[in-house]
C-alpha positions as CSV (number, residue, x, y, z in Angstrom):
1,M,8.8,79.8,151.0
2,V,11.2,80.4,154.1
3,D,10.5,76.6,156.7
4,V,10.2,79.0,160.1
5,L,9.8,75.8,162.2
6,P,13.6,74.9,163.1
7,T,15.1,71.3,161.4
8,K,17.0,70.3,165.2
9,P,14.7,70.4,169.0
10,L,14.9,73.3,171.0
11,M,17.3,71.4,173.4
12,E,19.9,70.2,171.0
13,T,20.2,73.6,169.3
14,L,21.6,74.8,173.3
15,P,24.8,74.2,173.8
16,D,25.9,71.4,176.6
17,P,27.2,72.9,179.3
18,F,29.7,71.1,180.2
19,V,31.3,71.3,176.2
20,M,34.9,73.6,176.9
21,V,34.5,76.1,174.9
22,P,36.9,78.5,174.1
23,P,37.5,81.7,175.6
24,L,36.2,84.8,174.9
25,A,37.7,88.5,174.8
26,K,37.3,90.7,177.8
27,D,35.6,92.7,176.4
28,S,32.7,90.1,175.3
29,L,29.0,90.1,177.3
30,F,30.2,86.9,178.6
31,C,32.1,86.8,182.4
32,G,33.7,84.7,184.1
33,G,36.4,81.6,182.5
34,D,33.9,78.6,184.4
35,P,31.6,77.3,180.8
36,V,28.8,77.4,182.6
37,D,29.4,81.1,183.5
38,R,30.3,81.8,179.9
39,L,26.4,80.6,179.0
40,L,24.9,82.7,182.1
41,P,25.5,87.1,180.7
42,F,27.2,89.1,183.2
43,G,27.8,85.7,185.7
44,R,27.1,84.4,187.8
45,M,25.1,85.8,190.6
46,P,27.8,85.9,193.4
47,R,27.7,83.2,196.5
48,R,27.0,84.7,200.5
49,R,30.9,83.7,201.9
50,R,30.7,82.9,205.3
51,S,33.2,85.9,207.0
52,G,35.1,85.1,210.2
53,G,33.1,86.5,212.7
54,F,30.5,84.9,215.0
55,S,26.9,85.3,214.2
56,L,24.3,87.3,216.2
57,V,23.5,84.3,218.7
58,E,26.6,82.9,219.1
59,V,26.7,86.1,220.5
60,T,24.6,87.1,222.8
61,I,24.8,83.2,224.2
62,A,28.7,84.3,225.3
63,M,27.0,87.0,226.8
64,G,24.5,85.4,228.3
65,L,27.8,83.2,229.8
66,V,29.6,86.0,231.0
67,S,27.3,87.7,232.2
68,F,26.1,85.0,234.4
69,A,29.3,84.0,235.8
70,V,30.3,88.0,236.6
71,L,26.7,88.0,238.8
72,A,28.4,84.9,240.3
73,I,31.5,86.2,240.8
74,L,30.1,89.2,242.5
75,G,27.7,86.7,244.7
76,V,30.5,85.7,246.4
77,F,32.5,89.1,246.9
78,P,31.2,91.0,250.6
79,V,32.0,87.5,252.0
80,G,35.5,87.4,250.8
81,L,35.1,91.1,251.9
82,S,33.5,89.8,255.4
83,S,36.3,87.3,255.8
84,L,39.1,89.3,255.6
85,R,38.4,92.1,257.6
86,Q,37.8,89.6,260.8
87,S,40.5,87.9,259.5
88,M,42.4,90.6,260.0
89,N,40.6,92.0,262.4
90,Q,42.2,89.1,264.8
91,T,46.1,89.8,263.8
92,V,46.0,92.7,264.9
93,E,44.3,91.6,268.2
94,A,47.0,89.1,268.5
95,Q,50.2,91.6,267.7
96,I,48.4,94.3,270.7
97,L,48.4,91.2,273.0
98,R,52.4,90.7,271.9
99,S,52.5,94.2,273.0
100,I,50.9,93.8,276.2
101,S,52.4,89.8,277.7
102,G,56.2,91.6,276.5
103,Q,55.3,94.9,278.7
104,S,53.3,93.0,282.0
105,V,56.9,90.6,281.9
106,V,58.9,94.0,282.4
107,A,56.9,96.1,284.8
108,N,56.5,96.5,288.0
109,F,54.4,93.5,289.1
110,T,52.3,95.9,291.2
111,T,50.8,97.8,288.3
112,L,49.6,95.3,285.6
113,A,46.1,97.1,285.8
114,T,46.4,100.3,283.2
115,N,42.3,101.5,281.2
116,G,43.2,103.9,278.1
117,I,45.6,102.3,276.0
118,Y,45.7,102.7,272.2
119,F,46.5,101.2,269.6
120,D,46.1,102.2,265.1
121,N,45.2,99.9,262.4
122,D,48.3,98.0,262.3
123,G,48.6,97.6,265.2
124,Q,51.6,99.8,267.4
125,L,50.4,102.6,269.9
126,C,49.2,105.1,268.9
127,D,47.7,108.7,270.6
128,A,44.3,108.5,271.4
129,G,43.2,110.7,268.8
130,K,44.2,107.8,265.9
131,A,43.1,104.8,267.6
132,F,41.7,101.8,266.0
133,Y,42.2,99.9,269.2
134,T,41.4,100.5,272.6
135,V,43.2,98.6,275.3
136,N,42.7,97.7,279.4
137,V,43.6,95.9,281.1
138,T,42.5,94.5,284.9
139,T,44.4,92.1,287.1
140,T,43.1,89.3,289.2
141,S,44.0,87.2,291.7
142,P,44.2,83.8,289.6
143,K,41.8,81.0,291.4
144,F,43.4,77.5,292.3
145,P,41.0,75.2,293.2
146,G,41.9,71.9,295.5
147,S,45.4,73.7,296.1
148,T,47.2,74.2,299.9
149,N,50.0,76.7,299.0
150,A,47.2,79.0,297.1
151,A,48.3,82.0,298.7
152,A,52.3,81.6,297.8
153,L,50.9,81.0,294.5
154,T,49.0,84.1,294.1
155,N,52.3,86.3,294.9
156,N,54.7,85.0,292.0
157,L,51.2,84.4,289.6
158,T,48.6,86.6,288.3
159,T,45.7,86.9,285.7
160,L,45.1,89.1,283.1
161,R,42.1,90.5,281.7
162,V,43.0,92.2,278.4
163,D,39.6,94.1,276.4
164,I,40.3,95.0,273.4
165,L,38.3,97.9,271.8
166,H,37.9,97.8,268.4
167,K,36.1,100.9,267.3
168,P,36.5,100.9,263.1
169,G,36.7,103.7,261.4
170,G,38.2,106.1,265.3
171,V,34.2,105.5,265.8
172,A,33.9,105.8,269.7
173,S,30.1,104.4,269.4
174,A,29.6,101.9,267.1
175,G,32.2,98.5,267.6
176,T,32.6,95.6,268.7
177,T,34.4,94.1,272.4
178,N,37.3,90.7,272.7
179,S,38.0,89.6,275.9
180,Y,41.5,87.6,276.7
181,T,42.5,86.3,279.5
182,L,46.7,86.5,280.9
183,L,48.8,83.8,283.6
184,V,51.6,86.2,283.9
185,A,54.5,84.9,286.5
186,N,56.5,87.7,289.1
187,C,59.6,88.1,286.6
188,S,61.1,90.7,290.3
189,K,62.1,88.4,292.1
């Protein structure tokens, strides 16, 4: 009679995973060179490796931060444009005042008052159709409170009131008017 029961316990019949098993032929059913891999048919299940990319959560957080920064920049943008526009207008008006002041020094002292001098967006003299700035100049006698020689000073000094009307885009109905005062000496004597 044949004995069917194993004489050794089951654990003793399985190979020890830490014992080196000689390499098998390439056409065998076992894959890999690791001793543990040789015990499992067709090798281990491949482990999922983490690639070098970003996860969906990381990308979402980054997009949220970038969109917050862009919105903050876009919120400040109109204020910056308004300040830039105002400073450009002030620069052009200063250039117009220099031009009027220079013309008043060489002009006849009695004919300084003029209406309708036109300037373009760069502060240069131009025709009425291309004008962004309209300048009106009026003269008044200066006041010298407490002076005993006011009549003699009035013949040698005059006050110019320069009104500069800025018409954005050349539109006559809209615009702002800034007034400046210049004291001009009579250089014709």
